[in-house]
BAPATOR-32307 format. One record per residue: chain; residue in one letter; z negated, x negated, y negated of N, C-alpha, C in turn. Coordinates in steps of 0.001 Angstrom, whole numbers, plus 500000, padded with zeros to 6 digits. Layout:
<nodes>
<"A", "A", <Z, X, Y>, <Z, X, Y>, <Z, X, Y>>,
...
</nodes>
This chain:
<nodes>
<"A", "M", <117031, 656417, 356718>, <117983, 657221, 355657>, <117453, 656652, 354465>>,
<"A", "A", <118520, 656182, 353469>, <118224, 655635, 352044>, <119405, 655778, 351331>>,
<"A", "A", <119087, 656230, 350008>, <120147, 655970, 348831>, <121021, 654953, 349219>>,
<"A", "K", <122528, 655387, 349044>, <123521, 654502, 349132>, <123712, 653716, 350538>>,
<"A", "D", <123168, 654447, 351632>, <123333, 653659, 352943>, <124637, 654209, 353450>>,
<"A", "G", <125515, 654944, 352683>, <126844, 655246, 353060>, <127932, 654422, 352571>>,
<"A", "D", <127384, 653653, 351534>, <128356, 652560, 350882>, <128939, 651672, 351847>>,
<"A", "G", <130325, 651463, 352067>, <130918, 650513, 352930>, <132180, 651179, 353541>>,
<"A", "W", <132986, 650127, 354249>, <134047, 650560, 354720>, <133981, 651161, 356063>>,
<"A", "A", <135003, 652059, 356392>, <135157, 652829, 357753>, <136483, 652707, 358170>>,
<"A", "Q", <136797, 652903, 359367>, <138183, 652924, 359968>, <138316, 653982, 360668>>,
<"A", "C", <139285, 654965, 360379>, <139403, 656213, 360993>, <140375, 655943, 362274>>,
<"A", "D", <140538, 656785, 363046>, <141195, 656614, 364448>, <142650, 656444, 364249>>,
<"A", "L", <143234, 656369, 363087>, <144614, 655946, 362717>, <144760, 654556, 362409>>,
<"A", "G", <143539, 653893, 362081>, <143601, 652511, 361883>, <143493, 652279, 360459>>,
<"A", "H", <143217, 653201, 359582>, <143261, 653191, 358035>, <141750, 652723, 357628>>,
<"A", "Q", <141513, 652109, 356575>, <140491, 651894, 356030>, <140107, 652868, 354968>>,
<"A", "H", <138691, 653269, 354986>, <138407, 654301, 354018>, <137119, 653939, 353418>>,
<"A", "W", <136618, 654289, 352224>, <135197, 654033, 351606>, <134401, 655234, 352030>>,
<"A", "G", <133227, 654837, 352598>, <132157, 655798, 353094>, <131881, 655741, 354626>>,
<"A", "V", <130770, 655061, 355045>, <130480, 654981, 356301>, <130200, 656238, 357276>>,
<"A", "Y", <129722, 657110, 356294>, <129600, 658617, 357108>, <130391, 659401, 356455>>,
<"A", "G", <131737, 659094, 355881>, <132643, 659975, 355347>, <132311, 660006, 353699>>,
<"A", "A", <133207, 660868, 353160>, <133019, 661064, 351680>, <133342, 662475, 351311>>,
<"A", "S", <132852, 662665, 350022>, <133024, 664002, 349460>, <133368, 664012, 347967>>,
<"A", "G", <134049, 665000, 347483>, <134352, 665012, 346153>, <134243, 666524, 345489>>,
<"A", "L", <133927, 666482, 344229>, <133694, 667791, 343613>, <134965, 668339, 342742>>,
<"A", "L", <135681, 669407, 343010>, <136775, 670000, 342402>, <136226, 671130, 341617>>,
<"A", "A", <135911, 671055, 340445>, <135458, 671921, 339533>, <136660, 672764, 338912>>,
<"A", "V", <136764, 673935, 339062>, <137781, 674730, 338509>, <137230, 675785, 337757>>,
<"A", "H", <137889, 676245, 336436>, <137657, 677222, 335512>, <138760, 677919, 335192>>,
<"A", "H", <139069, 679322, 335257>, <140035, 680049, 335209>, <139733, 680769, 333664>>,
<"A", "D", <140854, 680508, 332880>, <140522, 680881, 331508>, <140990, 682553, 331502>>,
<"A", "A", <141087, 683176, 330276>, <141124, 684542, 330212>, <142504, 685040, 330780>>,
<"A", "T", <143478, 684095, 330869>, <144806, 684621, 331360>, <144975, 684306, 332976>>,
<"A", "G", <143735, 683777, 333504>, <143832, 683413, 334834>, <144305, 682203, 335258>>,
<"A", "L", <144674, 681306, 334238>, <145144, 679866, 334479>, <144020, 678949, 334925>>,
<"A", "P", <144024, 678247, 335936>, <143055, 677213, 336440>, <143095, 675977, 335728>>,
<"A", "H", <141999, 675412, 335315>, <141790, 674150, 334740>, <140763, 673233, 335699>>,
<"A", "I", <141295, 672176, 336104>, <140563, 671382, 337114>, <140080, 670172, 336353>>,
<"A", "L", <138746, 669860, 336560>, <138105, 668602, 336205>, <138670, 667409, 336936>>,
<"A", "M", <139187, 666577, 336349>, <139760, 665228, 336951>, <139233, 664107, 336377>>,
<"A", "Q", <139153, 663003, 337303>, <138692, 661845, 336755>, <139738, 660614, 336854>>,
<"A", "K", <139927, 659866, 335663>, <140772, 658493, 335982>, <139923, 657570, 336235>>,
<"A", "R", <140209, 656987, 337491>, <139328, 655973, 338172>, <139665, 654512, 337342>>,
<"A", "A", <138563, 653859, 337306>, <138423, 652499, 336615>, <139473, 651606, 337545>>,
<"A", "L", <140277, 650588, 336824>, <141178, 649650, 337468>, <140437, 648985, 338420>>,
<"A", "W", <139291, 648604, 338538>, <138758, 647683, 339502>, <138414, 648543, 340835>>,
<"A", "S", <138340, 649675, 340626>, <137890, 650643, 341909>, <139089, 650741, 342912>>,
<"A", "H", <138705, 651401, 344038>, <139792, 651759, 345038>, <140831, 652647, 344453>>,
<"A", "H", <142074, 652137, 344498>, <143087, 652996, 343913>, <142728, 653086, 342304>>,
<"A", "G", <142493, 652019, 341793>, <142089, 652123, 340281>, <143298, 652585, 339496>>,
<"A", "G", <143024, 653299, 338361>, <144041, 653830, 337493>, <144659, 655133, 337870>>,
<"A", "T", <144308, 655600, 339143>, <144852, 657060, 339502>, <143861, 658011, 339088>>,
<"A", "W", <144318, 659263, 339147>, <143504, 660521, 338780>, <143022, 661163, 340035>>,
<"A", "G", <141789, 661535, 340125>, <141274, 662026, 341260>, <140155, 663043, 340927>>,
<"A", "L", <139245, 663304, 341858>, <138093, 664151, 341819>, <136897, 663152, 341744>>,
<"A", "P", <135641, 663359, 340931>, <134621, 662775, 341040>, <134002, 662792, 342285>>,
<"A", "G", <133702, 661617, 343107>, <133166, 661524, 344394>, <133099, 660333, 344696>>,
<"A", "G", <132770, 660322, 346213>, <132422, 659012, 346825>, <131922, 659183, 348216>>,
<"A", "A", <131156, 657958, 348696>, <130739, 657964, 350030>, <129317, 658981, 350007>>,
<"A", "L", <129316, 659645, 351285>, <128132, 660251, 351407>, <127090, 659604, 352130>>,
<"A", "D", <125752, 659742, 351811>, <124612, 659054, 352307>, <124297, 659662, 353823>>,
<"A", "S", <123579, 659060, 354612>, <123522, 659511, 355715>, <122781, 660782, 356049>>,
<"A", "H", <121921, 661217, 355100>, <121166, 662487, 354945>, <121700, 663498, 354229>>,
<"A", "E", <123003, 663301, 353707>, <123628, 664316, 352897>, <124698, 665041, 353652>>,
<"A", "D", <124745, 666380, 353140>, <125969, 667126, 353596>, <127077, 667106, 352198>>,
<"A", "S", <128311, 667739, 352809>, <129205, 667197, 351794>, <129108, 667928, 350207>>,
<"A", "I", <128377, 669136, 350173>, <127894, 669733, 348853>, <127106, 668759, 348227>>,
<"A", "T", <126027, 668373, 348954>, <124802, 667693, 348257>, <125747, 666453, 347607>>,
<"A", "G", <126333, 665746, 348426>, <126955, 664473, 348091>, <127950, 664645, 346965>>,
<"A", "A", <128669, 665585, 347106>, <129651, 665952, 345957>, <129073, 665930, 344541>>,
<"A", "L", <127857, 666969, 344551>, <127340, 667254, 343263>, <126620, 665997, 342900>>,
<"A", "R", <125979, 665353, 343647>, <125265, 664019, 343118>, <126418, 663126, 342508>>,
<"A", "E", <127496, 662939, 343277>, <128506, 662038, 342818>, <129084, 662630, 341381>>,
<"A", "A", <129278, 663870, 341237>, <129607, 664473, 339852>, <128838, 664097, 338601>>,
<"A", "R", <127534, 664080, 339172>, <126391, 663665, 338322>, <126295, 662302, 337951>>,
<"A", "E", <126593, 661487, 338829>, <126506, 659977, 338663>, <127781, 659664, 337951>>,
<"A", "E", <128971, 660161, 338040>, <130278, 659609, 337690>, <130742, 660448, 336299>>,
<"A", "A", <130162, 661483, 336296>, <130811, 662477, 335141>, <129603, 663131, 334229>>,
<"A", "A", <128307, 662800, 334543>, <127202, 663483, 333931>, <127336, 664894, 333985>>,
<"A", "L", <127711, 665593, 335178>, <127988, 667008, 335217>, <126773, 667543, 336159>>,
<"A", "E", <126132, 668297, 335668>, <125151, 668858, 336478>, <125380, 670039, 337146>>,
<"A", "G", <124539, 670563, 338003>, <124870, 671740, 339002>, <124954, 672951, 338085>>,
<"A", "D", <124153, 673121, 336956>, <124299, 674273, 336071>, <125659, 674762, 335812>>,
<"A", "G", <126118, 675887, 335806>, <127291, 676548, 335545>, <128348, 676269, 336614>>,
<"A", "L", <128036, 675752, 337859>, <128771, 675684, 339089>, <128475, 676598, 340073>>,
<"A", "R", <129394, 677198, 340793>, <129036, 677967, 341861>, <130155, 677522, 343159>>,
<"A", "V", <129555, 677042, 344029>, <130355, 676422, 344970>, <131203, 677587, 345694>>,
<"A", "Q", <132410, 677502, 345966>, <133043, 678603, 346547>, <133799, 678289, 347929>>,
<"A", "G", <133933, 677116, 348265>, <134471, 676602, 349323>, <134522, 675082, 349858>>,
<"A", "V", <134672, 674676, 350872>, <134757, 673284, 351230>, <136096, 673209, 352144>>,
<"A", "Y", <136925, 672294, 351652>, <138011, 671982, 352277>, <137892, 670632, 353122>>,
<"A", "L", <138290, 670662, 354520>, <137944, 669381, 355405>, <139421, 668682, 355504>>,
<"A", "D", <139510, 667286, 355119>, <140698, 666584, 355526>, <139967, 665385, 356504>>,
<"A", "D", <140180, 665807, 357725>, <139728, 664983, 358982>, <140958, 664076, 359233>>,
<"A", "H", <140394, 662729, 359284>, <141375, 661743, 359704>, <141150, 661285, 361095>>,
<"A", "G", <140119, 661974, 361797>, <139775, 661429, 363221>, <138630, 660235, 362964>>,
<"A", "G", <137464, 660678, 363223>, <136543, 659571, 362983>, <136047, 659173, 361459>>,
<"A", "W", <136802, 659709, 360597>, <136400, 659661, 359260>, <136921, 660881, 358567>>,
<"A", "S", <136093, 661568, 357399>, <136679, 662587, 356578>, <136289, 662682, 355264>>,
<"A", "F", <137124, 663288, 354666>, <136824, 663685, 353346>, <136728, 664943, 353059>>,
<"A", "E", <135833, 665635, 352380>, <135562, 667029, 352146>, <135663, 667267, 350641>>,
<"A", "T", <136425, 668212, 350181>, <136650, 668588, 348837>, <135858, 669834, 348751>>,
<"A", "V", <134670, 669758, 347766>, <133806, 670830, 347484>, <134550, 671551, 346191>>,
<"A", "I", <134963, 672848, 346433>, <135626, 673593, 345353>, <134521, 674421, 344802>>,
<"A", "A", <134227, 674412, 343337>, <133214, 674972, 342688>, <133853, 675613, 341554>>,
<"A", "E", <133608, 676918, 341325>, <133938, 677662, 340301>, <133060, 677324, 338939>>,
<"A", "A", <133557, 676892, 337720>, <132948, 676525, 336760>, <132700, 677749, 335758>>,
<"A", "S", <131773, 677903, 334917>, <131547, 678899, 334095>, <132272, 678742, 332944>>,
<"A", "G", <132679, 677607, 332499>, <133563, 677113, 331506>, <134124, 675980, 331559>>,
<"A", "L", <134836, 675258, 330357>, <135110, 674041, 330599>, <134022, 673048, 330291>>,
<"A", "L", <133252, 672741, 331115>, <131935, 672186, 331026>, <132266, 670771, 330452>>,
<"A", "E", <131191, 670171, 329878>, <131290, 668859, 329150>, <131025, 667961, 330285>>,
<"A", "A", <132046, 666937, 330248>, <131807, 665847, 331396>, <132273, 664552, 330495>>,
<"A", "I", <131535, 663430, 330803>, <131759, 662126, 330193>, <131717, 660982, 331228>>,
<"A", "P", <132480, 659856, 331334>, <132143, 658741, 332055>, <130798, 658409, 332020>>,
<"A", "A", <129987, 658544, 333251>, <128689, 658250, 333204>, <128430, 656946, 333687>>,
<"A", "N", <129304, 656429, 334472>, <129364, 654938, 334968>, <130522, 654100, 335027>>,
<"A", "S", <130616, 652869, 335457>, <131840, 652072, 335348>, <132848, 652637, 336273>>,
<"A", "E", <132731, 653605, 337000>, <133713, 653952, 337962>, <134752, 654902, 337349>>,
<"A", "S", <134256, 655723, 336228>, <135219, 656544, 335402>, <135835, 655851, 334278>>,
<"A", "V", <136998, 656033, 333864>, <137487, 655803, 332689>, <137635, 656828, 331621>>,
<"A", "E", <137944, 658184, 332255>, <138197, 659268, 331474>, <137998, 660265, 332677>>,
<"A", "L", <137597, 661443, 331747>, <137407, 662958, 332489>, <137948, 663854, 331543>>,
<"A", "R", <138852, 664742, 332357>, <139786, 665659, 331558>, <140008, 667113, 332270>>,
<"A", "W", <139921, 668056, 331579>, <140424, 669468, 332323>, <141725, 669472, 332338>>,
<"A", "L", <142433, 669663, 333382>, <143981, 669496, 333407>, <144224, 670881, 334148>>,
<"A", "T", <145326, 671447, 333646>, <146100, 672610, 334501>, <146787, 672191, 335641>>,
<"A", "P", <147256, 672835, 336684>, <148179, 672533, 337646>, <149390, 671845, 337350>>,
<"A", "A", <150065, 672326, 336178>, <151258, 671790, 335734>, <150957, 670278, 335132>>,
<"A", "Q", <149777, 670192, 334511>, <149661, 668780, 333821>, <149168, 667855, 334976>>,
<"A", "L", <148742, 668335, 336106>, <148616, 667366, 337335>, <149773, 666440, 337616>>,
<"A", "T", <150931, 667475, 337592>, <152229, 666926, 338060>, <152508, 665662, 337252>>,
<"A", "T", <152215, 665553, 335943>, <152584, 664397, 335052>, <151701, 663178, 335303>>,
<"A", "K", <150653, 663196, 336219>, <149543, 662187, 336288>, <149987, 661501, 337638>>,
<"A", "L", <149463, 660099, 337569>, <149604, 659196, 338666>, <148354, 659704, 339630>>,
<"A", "L", <148362, 660480, 340872>, <147233, 660785, 341434>, <146831, 659972, 342522>>,
<"A", "H", <145572, 660109, 342682>, <144972, 659244, 343829>, <145600, 659661, 345202>>,
<"A", "P", <145933, 658772, 346054>, <146803, 659317, 347056>, <146122, 660141, 348140>>,
<"A", "G", <144968, 660155, 348320>, <144332, 661238, 349195>, <144375, 662570, 348469>>,
<"A", "F", <144099, 662623, 347252>, <144114, 663991, 346644>, <145526, 664448, 346524>>,
<"A", "A", <146419, 663523, 346329>, <147843, 664056, 346176>, <148379, 664529, 347664>>,
<"A", "E", <147771, 664044, 348660>, <148213, 664446, 349910>, <147540, 665945, 350171>>,
<"A", "T", <146450, 666030, 349770>, <145670, 667284, 350077>, <146063, 668452, 348989>>,
<"A", "W", <146240, 668159, 347781>, <146728, 669062, 346808>, <147293, 670308, 347006>>,
<"A", "P", <148676, 670104, 347821>, <149235, 671611, 348172>, <148464, 672521, 348986>>,
<"A", "E", <147569, 672066, 349694>, <146574, 672984, 350589>, <145373, 673277, 349560>>,
<"A", "V", <144819, 672284, 348958>, <143566, 672466, 348277>, <143885, 673606, 347003>>,
<"A", "G", <145129, 673345, 346442>, <145536, 674151, 345343>, <145670, 675537, 345542>>,
<"A", "L", <145762, 676194, 346839>, <146017, 677284, 347198>, <144362, 678117, 347194>>,
<"A", "A", <143567, 677257, 347325>, <142174, 677677, 347389>, <141374, 677782, 346159>>,
<"A", "L", <141947, 677463, 344955>, <141277, 677709, 343727>, <140825, 678979, 343217>>,
<"A", "A", <141327, 680155, 343622>, <141011, 681269, 343025>, <139553, 681641, 343811>>,
<"A", "P", <138791, 682263, 342921>, <137425, 682840, 343744>, <137783, 684072, 344467>>,
<"A", "S", <136768, 684232, 345450>, <136974, 685348, 346342>, <135958, 686212, 346491>>,
<"A", "L", <136277, 687491, 346531>, <135386, 688659, 346541>, <135353, 689416, 348125>>,
<"A", "V", <134446, 689563, 348612>, <134253, 690278, 349941>, <133568, 691522, 349775>>,
<"A", "V", <134335, 692512, 350001>, <133619, 693847, 349744>, <133291, 694515, 351099>>,
<"A", "L", <132009, 694771, 351442>, <131681, 695198, 352791>, <131318, 696723, 352735>>,
<"A", "D", <132013, 697388, 353636>, <131811, 698811, 353916>, <130725, 699192, 354888>>,
<"A", "I", <129384, 699024, 354364>, <128533, 698975, 355054>, <128251, 700154, 356203>>,
<"A", "A", <128492, 701454, 355805>, <128193, 702492, 356746>, <129352, 702173, 357986>>,
<"A", "N", <130467, 701723, 357615>, <131455, 701663, 358614>, <131074, 700443, 359632>>,
<"A", "I", <130614, 699425, 358972>, <130209, 698071, 359769>, <128931, 698198, 360432>>,
<"A", "V", <127991, 699090, 360070>, <126659, 699599, 360911>, <127307, 700341, 361905>>,
<"A", "G", <128235, 701128, 361691>, <128613, 702023, 362907>, <129381, 701225, 364221>>,
<"A", "A", <130029, 700339, 363790>, <130698, 699520, 364493>, <129760, 698377, 365241>>,
<"A", "R", <128701, 698305, 364558>, <127657, 697326, 365301>, <126930, 698132, 366485>>,
<"A", "A", <126792, 699352, 366254>, <126306, 700213, 367203>, <125041, 699772, 367869>>,
<"A", "E", <124214, 699287, 367045>, <122817, 698972, 367765>, <122088, 700243, 368013>>,
<"A", "H", <121177, 700255, 369100>, <120559, 701311, 369414>, <119532, 702016, 368511>>,
<"A", "G", <119844, 703193, 368265>, <118859, 703900, 367258>, <119125, 703806, 365793>>,
<"A", "W", <120470, 703239, 365452>, <120716, 703019, 364095>, <120995, 704271, 363359>>,
<"A", "W", <121490, 705369, 363859>, <121675, 706704, 363334>, <120367, 707226, 362981>>,
<"A", "K", <119408, 706836, 363543>, <118190, 707517, 363145>, <117495, 706976, 361851>>,
<"A", "D", <117838, 705663, 361576>, <117263, 704849, 360506>, <118445, 704120, 359779>>,
<"A", "R", <119451, 705018, 359195>, <120414, 704258, 358588>, <120149, 703343, 357431>>,
<"A", "A", <119189, 703722, 356718>, <118723, 702724, 355593>, <118211, 701432, 356111>>,
<"A", "G", <117297, 701521, 357497>, <116914, 700281, 357936>, <118130, 699560, 358556>>,
<"A", "A", <118961, 699990, 359279>, <120208, 699418, 359796>, <120951, 698789, 358741>>,
<"A", "A", <121266, 699436, 357519>, <121895, 698777, 356449>, <121129, 697589, 355826>>,
<"A", "A", <119883, 697787, 355552>, <119121, 696607, 355370>, <119052, 695559, 356233>>,
<"A", "K", <119088, 695718, 357334>, <119032, 694557, 358361>, <120440, 693885, 358361>>,
<"A", "L", <121566, 694654, 358341>, <122755, 694153, 358298>, <122995, 693232, 357126>>,
<"A", "I", <122591, 693699, 356047>, <122794, 693007, 354610>, <121870, 691780, 354770>>,
<"A", "A", <120835, 691759, 355230>, <119882, 690366, 355251>, <120670, 689385, 356339>>,
<"A", "A", <121190, 690003, 357337>, <121849, 689003, 358250>, <122917, 688378, 357499>>,
<"A", "V", <123990, 689082, 356730>, <124979, 688550, 356081>, <124480, 687437, 354887>>,
<"A", "D", <123349, 687968, 354357>, <122957, 687030, 353339>, <122466, 685600, 354102>>,
<"A", "A", <121786, 685728, 355124>, <121584, 684511, 355851>, <122931, 683580, 356365>>,
<"A", "L", <123846, 684270, 356729>, <125013, 683683, 357099>, <125760, 683084, 355797>>,
<"A", "N", <125718, 683628, 354809>, <126439, 683347, 353513>, <125862, 682068, 352935>>,
<"A", "A", <124229, 681873, 353109>, <123601, 680810, 352757>, <124326, 679478, 353224>>,
<"A", "G", <124918, 679474, 354555>, <125358, 678135, 354965>, <126939, 678136, 354771>>,
<"A", "G", <127509, 679094, 354382>, <128961, 679307, 354237>, <129524, 679959, 355443>>,
<"A", "L", <130512, 680782, 355266>, <131269, 681285, 356492>, <132230, 680395, 357045>>,
<"A", "R", <132401, 680401, 358249>, <133306, 679420, 358894>, <134415, 680000, 359494>>,
<"A", "A", <134395, 681378, 359644>, <135777, 682056, 360322>, <136402, 682559, 358983>>,
<"A", "V", <137340, 682074, 358364>, <138166, 682610, 357286>, <139181, 683349, 357788>>,
<"A", "P", <139442, 684472, 357176>, <140584, 685354, 357808>, <141863, 684695, 357630>>,
<"A", "D", <142956, 685092, 358427>, <144450, 684254, 358344>, <144895, 684550, 357003>>,
<"A", "Q", <144717, 685674, 356384>, <145395, 685869, 355130>, <145005, 685147, 353863>>,
<"A", "L", <143710, 684205, 354244>, <143207, 683507, 353061>, <143584, 681990, 353305>>,
<"A", "P", <143394, 681103, 352257>, <143542, 679755, 352594>, <142567, 679215, 353552>>,
<"A", "H", <142865, 678352, 354264>, <141870, 677694, 355302>, <140814, 676740, 354689>>,
<"A", "L", <139659, 677157, 354975>, <138518, 676172, 354411>, <137490, 676085, 355700>>,
<"A", "E", <136865, 674703, 355680>, <135980, 674601, 356614>, <134755, 675432, 356537>>,
<"A", "R", <134309, 675608, 355138>, <133158, 676551, 354961>, <133607, 677268, 353697>>,
<"A", "W", <133246, 678700, 353647>, <133755, 679575, 352561>, <132460, 680301, 351956>>,
<"A", "F", <132444, 680255, 350791>, <131294, 681036, 350034>, <131795, 681944, 349004>>,
<"A", "P", <132378, 683078, 349554>, <132873, 684189, 348612>, <131668, 684932, 347926>>,
<"A", "R", <132062, 685589, 346949>, <130936, 686541, 346396>, <131015, 687704, 347438>>,
<"A", "L", <129819, 688288, 347758>, <129713, 689371, 348827>, <129214, 690639, 347949>>,
<"A", "T", <130012, 691662, 348081>, <129266, 692886, 347495>, <129307, 693913, 348765>>,
<"A", "A", <128034, 694379, 349055>, <127974, 695424, 349946>, <127904, 696837, 349299>>,
<"A", "V", <128611, 697856, 349726>, <128590, 699091, 349238>, <128058, 700138, 350196>>,
<"A", "V", <126880, 700701, 349869>, <125981, 701443, 350574>, <126083, 703114, 350108>>,
<"A", "E", <125821, 703965, 350727>, <125817, 705278, 350692>, <124861, 706167, 351373>>,
<"A", "G", <124502, 707319, 350868>, <123733, 708472, 351530>, <122225, 707821, 351852>>,
<"A", "A", <121827, 707599, 352806>, <120331, 707300, 353111>, <120084, 706126, 352814>>,
<"A", "A", <121135, 705132, 352886>, <121040, 703795, 352502>, <121220, 703298, 351087>>,
<"A", "R", <121241, 704365, 350183>, <121547, 704244, 348795>, <120615, 703288, 348068>>,
<"A", "D", <119019, 703170, 348555>, <118398, 702381, 347865>, <118156, 701013, 348427>>,
<"A", "T", <118989, 700554, 349104>, <119053, 699241, 349699>, <119078, 698185, 348437>>,
<"A", "A", <118173, 697241, 348655>, <118180, 696283, 347508>, <119242, 695127, 347685>>,
<"A", "S", <119616, 694589, 346555>, <120312, 693374, 346779>, <119695, 692169, 347152>>,
<"A", "L", <120231, 691182, 347685>, <119789, 690005, 348052>, <120519, 688648, 347314>>,
<"A", "P", <119860, 687568, 347292>, <120443, 686437, 346356>, <121872, 686234, 346698>>,
<"A", "G", <122282, 686219, 348089>, <123721, 686192, 348302>, <124642, 687335, 348475>>,
<"A", "V", <124121, 688713, 348415>, <124661, 689805, 348525>, <124366, 690814, 347397>>,
<"A", "S", <125416, 691209, 346425>, <124930, 692210, 345648>, <125158, 693485, 346279>>,
<"A", "V", <124442, 694577, 346089>, <124616, 695829, 346627>, <124977, 696771, 345490>>,
<"A", "V", <125832, 697626, 345938>, <126493, 698733, 344971>, <126174, 700100, 345643>>,
<"A", "A", <125423, 701127, 345040>, <125042, 702202, 345648>, <126197, 703255, 345204>>,
<"A", "A", <126873, 703768, 346137>, <127965, 704769, 345938>, <127190, 706088, 345380>>,
<"A", "P", <127635, 706481, 344226>, <127010, 707701, 343503>, <127252, 708974, 344484>>,
<"A", "A", <128482, 708902, 345278>, <128811, 709957, 346170>, <129648, 709370, 347268>>,
<"A", "D", <130834, 709456, 347309>, <131506, 708943, 348455>, <131806, 707559, 348467>>,
<"A", "G", <131329, 706907, 349593>, <131480, 705525, 349807>, <132790, 704778, 349419>>,
<"A", "D", <133595, 705466, 350043>, <135221, 704813, 350007>, <135607, 705068, 348264>>,
<"A", "D", <135334, 705797, 347730>, <135484, 705903, 346265>, <134872, 704892, 345487>>,
<"A", "A", <133411, 704430, 345888>, <132886, 703323, 345293>, <133455, 702060, 345690>>,
<"A", "I", <133954, 701849, 346902>, <134581, 700699, 347168>, <136141, 700422, 346649>>,
<"A", "V", <136732, 701364, 346334>, <137949, 701478, 345625>, <137557, 701128, 344138>>,
<"A", "Q", <136512, 701476, 343557>, <136347, 701131, 342302>, <135681, 699679, 342195>>,
<"A", "V", <135011, 699122, 343090>, <134600, 697765, 343211>, <136111, 696819, 343290>>,
<"A", "V", <137009, 697161, 344048>, <138261, 696658, 344108>, <138975, 696598, 342664>>,
<"A", "R", <139061, 697656, 342084>, <139664, 697757, 340747>, <138819, 696935, 339793>>,
<"A", "D", <137435, 696747, 339888>, <136752, 696083, 338941>, <136873, 694483, 339117>>,
<"A", "A", <137485, 694093, 340139>, <137743, 692641, 340251>, <138475, 691905, 339152>>,
<"A", "L", <138283, 690629, 339109>, <139096, 690011, 338061>, <140331, 689744, 338810>>,
<"A", "P", <141411, 689955, 337881>, <143128, 689736, 338434>, <143249, 688707, 339020>>,
<"A", "W", <142387, 687613, 338854>, <142943, 686389, 339850>, <142107, 686158, 341077>>,
<"A", "E", <141070, 687020, 341216>, <140195, 687004, 342265>, <140894, 687452, 343599>>,
<"A", "R", <140800, 686753, 344755>, <141187, 687261, 345947>, <140108, 688334, 346512>>,
<"A", "V", <140594, 689586, 346836>, <139776, 690634, 347463>, <139886, 690937, 348850>>,
<"A", "L", <138882, 690795, 349679>, <138953, 691303, 351077>, <137925, 692315, 351309>>,
<"A", "V", <138524, 693476, 351771>, <137633, 694538, 352346>, <137327, 694564, 353753>>,
<"A", "V", <136079, 694781, 353992>, <135804, 694511, 355664>, <135555, 695969, 356012>>,
<"A", "T", <136369, 696639, 356513>, <136481, 698048, 357082>, <137417, 698306, 358101>>,
<"A", "A", <136843, 699459, 359043>, <137898, 699716, 360187>, <138695, 701221, 359764>>,
<"A", "D", <138309, 701637, 358569>, <138798, 702924, 358025>, <140213, 702820, 357625>>,
<"A", "R", <141139, 703572, 358209>, <142480, 703408, 357808>, <142933, 703859, 356516>>,
<"A", "G", <142303, 704965, 356181>, <142687, 705634, 354838>, <142056, 704569, 353702>>,
<"A", "L", <140753, 703978, 353663>, <140460, 703264, 353083>, <141291, 701974, 352789>>,
<"A", "R", <141668, 701431, 354100>, <142732, 700227, 353925>, <143767, 700589, 353297>>,
<"A", "E", <144565, 701591, 353323>, <145748, 701888, 352512>, <145367, 701992, 351045>>,
<"A", "R", <144300, 702404, 350732>, <144057, 702739, 349415>, <143818, 701316, 348715>>,
<"A", "V", <142997, 700423, 349338>, <142914, 698994, 348796>, <143952, 698095, 348907>>,
<"A", "T", <144764, 698216, 349842>, <145986, 697328, 349812>, <146872, 697674, 348968>>,
<"A", "S", <146916, 699149, 348256>, <147773, 699375, 347402>, <147273, 698801, 345934>>,
<"A", "L", <146121, 698288, 345886>, <145602, 697611, 344777>, <145528, 696182, 344820>>,
<"A", "G", <146060, 695582, 345964>, <146546, 694271, 346120>, <145258, 693624, 346996>>,
<"A", "A", <144532, 694198, 347373>, <143336, 693618, 348412>, <143913, 693476, 349746>>,
<"A", "A", <143238, 692446, 350439>, <143374, 692287, 351797>, <142395, 693010, 352518>>,
<"A", "F", <142509, 693262, 353862>, <141453, 693869, 354684>, <141144, 693397, 356039>>,
<"A", "T", <140261, 693437, 356509>, <140097, 692929, 358082>, <138943, 693919, 358573>>,
<"A", "G", <138741, 693815, 359773>, <137799, 694686, 360430>, <136553, 694376, 360668>>,
<"A", "P", <135460, 695034, 361223>, <134140, 694807, 361036>, <133915, 693463, 362192>>,
<"A", "R", <134728, 693629, 363280>, <134479, 692654, 364272>, <134405, 691196, 363452>>,
<"A", "W", <135432, 690897, 362658>, <135500, 689627, 362093>, <134100, 689092, 361582>>,
<"A", "L", <133396, 689938, 360884>, <131965, 689662, 360363>, <131013, 689593, 361341>>,
<"A", "L", <130968, 690739, 362368>, <129928, 690849, 363283>, <129969, 689532, 364241>>,
<"A", "S", <131081, 688996, 364596>, <131223, 688163, 365477>, <130607, 686882, 364816>>,
<"A", "Q", <130283, 686654, 363662>, <129661, 685530, 363200>, <128210, 685634, 362899>>,
<"A", "L", <127672, 686820, 363084>, <126334, 687154, 362772>, <125321, 686777, 364312>>,
</nodes>
């Protein structure tokens, strides 16, 4: 394993030539302004490069030891002087050509982060809205996947009805130690989210890996359960359903919100606010 050992041409099963012996990835940094309008960091490629003069994402060949997220962040640093600070990965979109793939790493940016050409591969870097993208000559690979990738720009919030999910899990003795059962479930979800969720509900854009914000609502004996790095915990002051509805209300207007619960009454309340829902089985099947 060595730096740049992925540089080179590869051929996919369709007979097309692609740059990246081990595949390639790119960083799609997106920032939503106060109105919810997305701005995407785009790179104009140098004329000498592959598909030179087109607009695409900072990215390139993966090294043999890299996953798509590591590679995309490295390429963004090398090509756009963009550090990982201020970025939160929210999903990975896979464009599989058979024997070769390109993975788009979608990351929420805290602002219109400063980016400048950092090597000879970039001519210009600019934050563009989706409407502005239509006026540019786009990299063919980006242009082909944009209709699907563009659907996944909005950040996602998954709200967990912990009491309901613990009940559905039905581990022996859980009712005797509700706080312990809640803490155990939240720890398992935190570990799962570290590598990304791979089962994305049908009502959301398809992603190979999904990194939503996770909020767990606890009540009663589990009210003192602590937050973990990948799961924030909200303690319901009284009724857990009311607390979940409030979390949904407090979400950003452009966030996709998914509530995990089997409670029919709660489902009706959150869908009236624009949220989607799925049952505990969706989550438990991944743990």
